[in-house]
C-alpha positions as a Markdown table, in Angstrom:
| # | Residue | x | y | z |
|---|---|---|---|---|
| 1 | Met | 30.7 | -57.1 | -56.6 |
| 2 | Pro | 27.5 | -56.7 | -54.3 |
| 3 | Lys | 25.9 | -54.0 | -54.3 |
| 4 | Val | 26.0 | -53.0 | -50.0 |
| 5 | Ser | 22.6 | -51.6 | -49.1 |
| 6 | Thr | 23.2 | -48.4 | -47.3 |
| 7 | Pro | 21.1 | -48.4 | -44.1 |
| 8 | Lys | 18.0 | -45.7 | -44.3 |
| 9 | Thr | 19.0 | -42.8 | -42.1 |
| 10 | Pro | 16.4 | -42.8 | -39.3 |
| 11 | Leu | 13.5 | -39.7 | -39.0 |
| 12 | Pro | 15.7 | -36.9 | -36.5 |
| 13 | Pro | 13.4 | -36.8 | -33.1 |
| 14 | Arg | 12.8 | -32.9 | -34.4 |
| 15 | Phe | 10.1 | -34.6 | -37.4 |
| 16 | Tyr | 8.1 | -36.1 | -34.8 |
| 17 | Trp | 8.0 | -33.5 | -32.5 |
| 18 | Ala | 6.5 | -31.3 | -35.5 |
| 19 | Leu | 4.3 | -33.9 | -36.7 |
| 20 | Leu | 2.8 | -34.0 | -33.3 |
| 21 | Ala | 2.6 | -30.1 | -33.5 |
| 22 | Phe | 0.5 | -30.4 | -36.7 |
| 23 | Leu | -1.7 | -32.9 | -35.1 |
| 24 | Cys | -2.8 | -31.6 | -31.9 |
| 25 | Leu | -3.4 | -28.1 | -34.5 |
| 26 | Phe | -5.1 | -29.3 | -37.1 |
| 27 | Gly | -6.8 | -31.4 | -35.1 |
| 28 | Phe | -7.8 | -28.8 | -32.7 |
| 29 | Thr | -9.1 | -27.3 | -36.1 |
| 30 | Ala | -11.2 | -30.7 | -36.9 |
| 31 | Trp | -13.0 | -30.5 | -33.7 |
| 32 | Leu | -14.0 | -26.5 | -34.4 |
| 33 | Leu | -15.0 | -27.2 | -37.4 |
| 34 | His | -17.1 | -30.3 | -35.9 |
| 35 | Ile | -19.2 | -28.2 | -33.0 |
| 36 | Asp | -19.3 | -24.7 | -35.7 |
| 37 | Ala | -17.6 | -22.9 | -33.8 |
| 38 | Gly | -14.8 | -20.3 | -34.7 |
| 39 | Ala | -14.3 | -22.2 | -37.8 |
| 40 | Glu | -12.2 | -19.9 | -40.3 |
| 41 | Ile | -10.1 | -18.5 | -37.3 |
| 42 | Ala | -8.7 | -21.8 | -36.7 |
| 43 | Gly | -8.5 | -21.9 | -40.6 |
| 44 | Val | -6.2 | -19.2 | -40.6 |
| 45 | Leu | -4.4 | -20.0 | -37.1 |
| 46 | Ser | -3.4 | -23.8 | -38.6 |
| 47 | Leu | -2.1 | -22.2 | -41.8 |
| 48 | Ala | 0.1 | -19.1 | -40.3 |
| 49 | Val | 1.3 | -21.5 | -38.1 |
| 50 | Ser | 2.3 | -24.0 | -41.1 |
| 51 | Val | 3.5 | -21.5 | -43.4 |
| 52 | Ile | 5.5 | -19.8 | -40.2 |
| 53 | Ala | 7.1 | -23.1 | -39.8 |
| 54 | Leu | 7.8 | -24.3 | -43.2 |
| 55 | Val | 9.8 | -20.2 | -43.1 |
| 56 | Gly | 11.2 | -20.4 | -40.5 |
| 57 | Thr | 13.2 | -23.5 | -41.0 |
| 58 | Pro | 16.7 | -24.1 | -41.9 |
| 59 | Thr | 16.8 | -25.3 | -46.1 |
| 60 | Gly | 18.3 | -28.5 | -45.1 |
| 61 | Ser | 15.0 | -29.6 | -43.1 |
| 62 | Arg | 12.7 | -27.9 | -44.9 |
| 63 | Ser | 12.1 | -31.0 | -46.5 |
| 64 | Met | 11.5 | -33.2 | -42.9 |
| 65 | Met | 8.8 | -29.8 | -41.9 |
| 66 | Thr | 7.1 | -30.1 | -44.9 |
| 67 | Gly | 6.7 | -34.3 | -44.7 |
| 68 | Ala | 5.2 | -33.9 | -40.5 |
| 69 | Leu | 2.9 | -31.5 | -42.1 |
| 70 | Val | 1.8 | -33.1 | -45.1 |
| 71 | Thr | 1.5 | -36.8 | -43.0 |
| 72 | Ala | -0.2 | -34.8 | -40.5 |
| 73 | Ala | -3.1 | -33.6 | -42.4 |
| 74 | Val | -3.5 | -37.1 | -44.1 |
| 75 | Leu | -3.6 | -38.2 | -40.8 |
| 76 | Val | -6.7 | -36.3 | -39.6 |
| 77 | Gly | -8.5 | -35.7 | -43.0 |
| 78 | Val | -8.5 | -39.7 | -42.5 |
| 79 | Val | -10.2 | -39.9 | -38.9 |
| 80 | Ala | -12.3 | -36.7 | -39.8 |
| 81 | Gly | -13.5 | -39.0 | -43.3 |
| 82 | Gly | -14.6 | -41.3 | -40.8 |
| 83 | Phe | -16.0 | -39.8 | -38.5 |
| 84 | Phe | -18.3 | -38.1 | -40.8 |
| 85 | Leu | -19.1 | -40.8 | -42.4 |
| 86 | His | -20.3 | -42.5 | -39.3 |
| 87 | Thr | -21.6 | -39.9 | -38.1 |
| 88 | Glu | -24.1 | -39.8 | -41.4 |
| 89 | Phe | -24.4 | -43.1 | -41.7 |
| 90 | Gly | -23.8 | -45.7 | -39.3 |
| 91 | Ser | -26.6 | -46.8 | -36.8 |
| 92 | Val | -27.7 | -44.9 | -33.7 |
| 93 | Asp | -29.7 | -46.3 | -31.2 |
| 94 | Val | -32.0 | -44.9 | -29.9 |
| 95 | Thr | -33.9 | -47.8 | -27.5 |
| 96 | Gly | -34.1 | -45.0 | -24.7 |
| 97 | Lys | -35.7 | -42.6 | -27.0 |
| 98 | Val | -39.0 | -44.6 | -27.7 |
| 99 | Val | -41.0 | -42.6 | -25.1 |
| 100 | Phe | -44.5 | -43.9 | -24.7 |
| 101 | Ala | -47.2 | -42.1 | -23.9 |
| 102 | Gly | -48.7 | -41.8 | -20.9 |
| 103 | Ala | -47.1 | -45.2 | -19.5 |
| 104 | Pro | -45.9 | -45.0 | -15.8 |
| 105 | Glu | -42.5 | -45.5 | -15.8 |
| 106 | Asn | -42.2 | -45.9 | -19.9 |
| 107 | Gln | -43.3 | -49.5 | -19.6 |
| 108 | Pro | -47.1 | -49.3 | -21.2 |
| 109 | Arg | -49.9 | -52.1 | -19.7 |
| 110 | Leu | -52.1 | -52.9 | -22.0 |
| 111 | Leu | -55.3 | -55.5 | -22.4 |
| 112 | Asp | -56.7 | -56.3 | -25.5 |
| 113 | Gly | -57.2 | -54.2 | -28.4 |
| 114 | Glu | -55.5 | -51.8 | -26.6 |
| 115 | Glu | -53.3 | -49.0 | -28.2 |
| 116 | Val | -50.4 | -46.7 | -27.1 |
| 117 | Pro | -48.8 | -44.6 | -29.6 |
| 118 | Phe | -45.2 | -43.8 | -28.8 |
| 119 | Thr | -42.4 | -40.9 | -30.3 |
| 120 | Ile | -39.1 | -41.6 | -30.9 |
| 121 | Thr | -36.7 | -37.7 | -31.3 |
| 122 | Thr | -33.4 | -37.6 | -32.7 |
| 123 | Asp | -30.2 | -35.5 | -33.8 |
| 124 | Glu | -29.7 | -37.9 | -36.3 |
| 125 | Pro | -32.3 | -39.3 | -38.9 |
| 126 | Arg | -32.0 | -42.3 | -40.7 |
| 127 | Ala | -34.3 | -44.0 | -43.2 |
| 128 | Asn | -35.1 | -47.0 | -41.7 |
| 129 | Leu | -35.7 | -47.7 | -38.0 |
| 130 | Glu | -35.2 | -51.6 | -36.5 |
| 131 | Ile | -36.9 | -52.0 | -33.3 |
| 132 | Thr | -38.2 | -55.4 | -30.9 |
| 133 | Phe | -40.4 | -55.4 | -28.1 |
| 134 | Glu | -41.2 | -57.8 | -25.5 |
| 135 | Ile | -44.4 | -58.9 | -24.1 |
| 136 | Val | -44.6 | -60.0 | -20.7 |
| 137 | Asp | -47.9 | -60.1 | -18.3 |
| 138 | Ala | -48.2 | -57.0 | -16.1 |
| 139 | Pro | -46.9 | -57.5 | -12.5 |
| 140 | Glu | -50.2 | -56.8 | -10.7 |
| 141 | Ser | -51.6 | -59.7 | -12.9 |
| 142 | Val | -48.9 | -62.4 | -13.2 |
| 143 | Asp | -49.6 | -63.8 | -10.1 |
| 144 | Phe | -52.9 | -64.9 | -11.7 |
| 145 | Gln | -52.3 | -65.4 | -15.6 |
| 146 | Asp | -49.8 | -66.9 | -17.8 |
| 147 | Cys | -50.5 | -64.9 | -21.3 |
| 148 | Ala | -46.9 | -64.0 | -22.2 |
| 149 | Thr | -46.6 | -67.3 | -24.3 |
| 150 | Asp | -49.7 | -67.9 | -25.2 |
| 151 | Pro | -49.5 | -67.9 | -29.2 |
| 152 | Met | -52.5 | -65.2 | -29.5 |
| 153 | Thr | -49.8 | -63.0 | -27.9 |
| 154 | Lys | -48.7 | -60.4 | -30.2 |
| 155 | Val | -48.7 | -56.3 | -31.3 |
| 156 | Asp | -49.7 | -54.8 | -34.0 |
| 157 | Leu | -46.9 | -51.8 | -34.8 |
| 158 | Glu | -47.7 | -49.1 | -37.2 |
| 159 | Val | -45.2 | -46.1 | -37.6 |
| 160 | Gly | -46.0 | -43.1 | -39.8 |
| 161 | Arg | -47.8 | -44.0 | -43.0 |
| 162 | Ser | -46.3 | -47.6 | -42.8 |
| 163 | Ser | -48.9 | -50.5 | -43.2 |
| 164 | Ala | -49.5 | -52.7 | -39.5 |
| 165 | Glu | -46.0 | -55.2 | -39.0 |
| 166 | Asp | -47.2 | -58.1 | -36.9 |
| 167 | Met | -44.7 | -59.0 | -34.2 |
| 168 | Arg | -44.5 | -60.9 | -31.2 |
| 169 | Ser | -42.1 | -60.9 | -28.2 |
| 170 | Gly | -38.7 | -60.8 | -29.2 |
| 171 | Glu | -39.1 | -60.4 | -32.6 |
| 172 | Ser | -37.5 | -57.3 | -35.0 |
| 173 | Arg | -39.3 | -55.6 | -37.3 |
| 174 | Thr | -37.9 | -52.6 | -40.1 |
| 175 | Val | -39.9 | -50.0 | -40.4 |
| 176 | Pro | -39.2 | -46.6 | -43.5 |
| 177 | Val | -39.3 | -43.6 | -41.4 |
| 178 | His | -37.6 | -41.3 | -43.9 |
| 179 | Glu | -35.0 | -39.7 | -41.8 |
| 180 | Thr | -37.8 | -38.0 | -39.8 |
| 181 | Ala | -36.2 | -36.7 | -36.5 |
| 182 | Glu | -39.7 | -36.7 | -35.1 |
| 183 | Ile | -40.7 | -40.3 | -35.0 |
| 184 | Glu | -44.3 | -41.5 | -34.4 |
| 185 | Gly | -46.0 | -44.7 | -34.4 |
| 186 | Ser | -48.3 | -46.7 | -32.0 |
| 187 | Val | -48.8 | -50.1 | -31.2 |
| 188 | Val | -52.1 | -52.5 | -30.0 |
| 189 | Met | -51.7 | -55.0 | -28.0 |
| 190 | His | -53.1 | -58.6 | -28.9 |
| 191 | Ala | -53.4 | -61.0 | -25.9 |
| 192 | Pro | -56.6 | -63.7 | -24.5 |
| 193 | Glu | -59.5 | -61.8 | -22.9 |
| 194 | Gly | -58.3 | -60.3 | -19.5 |
| 195 | Cys | -54.8 | -60.6 | -20.0 |
| 196 | Arg | -53.3 | -57.5 | -18.8 |
| 197 | Met | -49.7 | -58.0 | -20.3 |
| 198 | Gln | -46.5 | -54.9 | -19.9 |
| 199 | Leu | -44.5 | -53.9 | -23.2 |
| 200 | Asn | -40.7 | -53.2 | -23.3 |
| 201 | Val | -38.5 | -52.5 | -25.4 |
| 202 | Val | -35.6 | -54.5 | -26.2 |
| 203 | Glu | -34.0 | -52.6 | -28.8 |
| 204 | Ala | -34.4 | -50.2 | -31.5 |
| 205 | Glu | -32.3 | -48.3 | -34.1 |
| 206 | Leu | -32.0 | -46.3 | -36.7 |
| 207 | Gln | -30.3 | -47.7 | -39.9 |
| 208 | Ser | -29.3 | -46.1 | -43.1 |
């Protein structure tokens, strides 16, 4: 005689309400831990409410509340762990944080052989910097020169103690920055004689 499968009993609404409450509680605790505000109080609060919920529940539904508690803790732990990994090891866009010294509108305009220093300040340091420059004719010179596409037009990039990197417009280079929070570097322009070029940062990204 074939066995008749018994349909599974759906979880009662109380389970989902308890799960939601625990998720909010643990999520709030994780947020407090992240901003370093009231971490100890938040942890005690979470433990106290959890214990009260378990103790104050009838014996028949205690396992249901325990399941909600464990499920919420696992979900918040996974999300918090993913956020931590992204914060510690993910790429950081610092395009808007590249500051050229003395450059109007942060767009240096240089002749051949001229150098401009730059800094990048970040609170999420990484091991490497990947950066891309665009080299165009300066606006005030664009009517009487066409040097952007000249094969001589390029820049030398130097960051920290790394050796100079030869770069043309649109090319990317990755240089070590050793998890420095205050990155210092410089760019030297190379262009045909008399050509005034404008340097723009297309993209700058810190990477692990």
